[in-house]
C-alpha positions as CSV (number, residue, x, y, z in Angstrom):
1,Y,-11.0,-23.4,-33.7
2,A,-8.9,-22.1,-36.8
3,S,-7.8,-25.6,-38.0
4,A,-10.7,-27.1,-37.5
5,G,-12.0,-24.3,-39.8
6,D,-14.6,-23.3,-37.6
7,P,-15.4,-19.3,-36.7
8,D,-17.6,-19.3,-34.0
9,G,-14.7,-20.6,-31.7
10,Q,-12.1,-18.0,-32.9
11,V,-14.4,-15.3,-32.3
12,S,-15.6,-16.8,-29.0
13,V,-12.0,-17.6,-27.9
14,L,-11.0,-13.5,-29.0
15,L,-14.3,-12.7,-26.6
16,N,-12.7,-14.4,-24.2
17,E,-9.3,-13.0,-24.2
18,A,-10.6,-9.5,-24.6
19,S,-12.9,-9.9,-22.2
20,A,-10.3,-10.7,-19.8
21,V,-7.5,-8.2,-21.1
22,L,-10.4,-4.9,-20.1
23,A,-11.3,-5.7,-17.2
24,A,-7.9,-6.3,-15.6
25,N,-7.2,-2.8,-17.2
26,H,-3.0,-4.3,-18.1
27,G,-2.2,-4.7,-21.2
28,A,-1.8,-2.8,-24.2
29,P,-5.5,-1.7,-25.3
30,E,-4.0,-1.5,-28.8
31,S,-2.8,-5.0,-29.0
32,I,-6.6,-6.4,-28.1
33,R,-8.1,-3.7,-30.2
34,D,-5.8,-5.0,-33.7
35,Q,-7.2,-8.8,-32.5
36,L,-10.6,-7.7,-32.4
37,L,-10.8,-6.2,-35.6
38,G,-9.2,-9.1,-37.6
39,G,-12.1,-10.9,-35.4
40,L,-14.6,-9.1,-37.7
41,T,-13.4,-10.3,-40.9
42,L,-14.9,-13.9,-39.4
43,T,-18.0,-12.9,-39.4
44,A,-17.7,-10.7,-42.4
45,G,-20.4,-11.9,-45.1
46,R,-22.3,-13.8,-43.0
47,P,-25.8,-12.5,-41.0
48,P,-25.7,-10.4,-38.2
49,S,-24.6,-12.5,-35.0
50,R,-24.1,-12.3,-31.4
51,G,-20.7,-12.2,-31.7
52,E,-20.4,-9.5,-33.8
53,G,-22.2,-7.7,-31.9
54,L,-19.7,-8.2,-28.3
55,L,-17.1,-8.4,-31.2
56,H,-18.0,-4.7,-31.5
57,L,-19.1,-3.8,-28.5
58,Y,-15.6,-4.5,-26.6
59,L,-13.8,-2.7,-30.1
60,G,-15.9,0.5,-28.5
61,D,-14.0,-0.3,-24.9
62,A,-10.6,-1.0,-26.6
63,Y,-11.1,2.0,-28.7
64,D,-12.1,3.9,-25.3
65,R,-9.1,2.3,-23.5
66,C,-7.3,3.6,-26.8
67,G,-8.4,7.4,-26.7
68,E,-10.4,7.1,-29.6
69,P,-13.6,7.8,-28.5
70,A,-15.7,8.6,-31.5
71,A,-14.2,5.2,-33.1
72,A,-15.5,3.8,-29.6
73,R,-19.0,5.2,-30.3
74,D,-19.1,4.0,-33.6
75,H,-18.5,0.6,-32.3
76,W,-20.8,1.1,-29.7
77,Q,-23.6,1.7,-32.4
78,Q,-23.2,-1.5,-34.5
79,A,-22.8,-3.0,-31.2
80,L,-26.1,-1.8,-30.7
81,T,-27.8,-1.6,-33.2
82,I,-26.7,-5.8,-33.5
83,L,-27.7,-6.4,-30.1
84,T,-31.2,-5.0,-30.1
85,R,-31.5,-6.7,-33.8
86,L,-31.4,-10.1,-32.1
87,G,-33.2,-9.2,-28.5
88,D,-29.6,-9.2,-26.8
89,A,-29.5,-8.7,-23.0
90,D,-25.7,-6.9,-23.7
91,A,-27.0,-3.8,-26.5
92,V,-28.1,-2.6,-22.9
93,R,-23.8,-2.3,-22.1
94,A,-23.8,-1.2,-25.8
95,R,-26.4,1.7,-25.6
96,R,-24.7,2.4,-22.1
97,G,-21.3,3.6,-23.4
98,L,-23.7,5.9,-26.0
99,G,-24.8,7.5,-22.6
100,P,-28.1,9.5,-22.9
């Protein structure tokens, strides 16, 4: 996707990989966190999208696994803001991360 100049495709690949790593609860969460942070550069300067919202959602999960709850909450809040604005069902997952 990178060679084709397809940032949306690149974001999709990152999200699939992050989802698999985080769901399996193995591997280094720091590694997937760093990859997802790199993915945010692909969405910079573009209108908010589902991909950007999901990047923040998974970043929240990764930061949480890294023992950084404040950073996790920041990313979950970003995800909630973006996904709610888009009317996306994954906003519910972001809200759950933020607690009551």
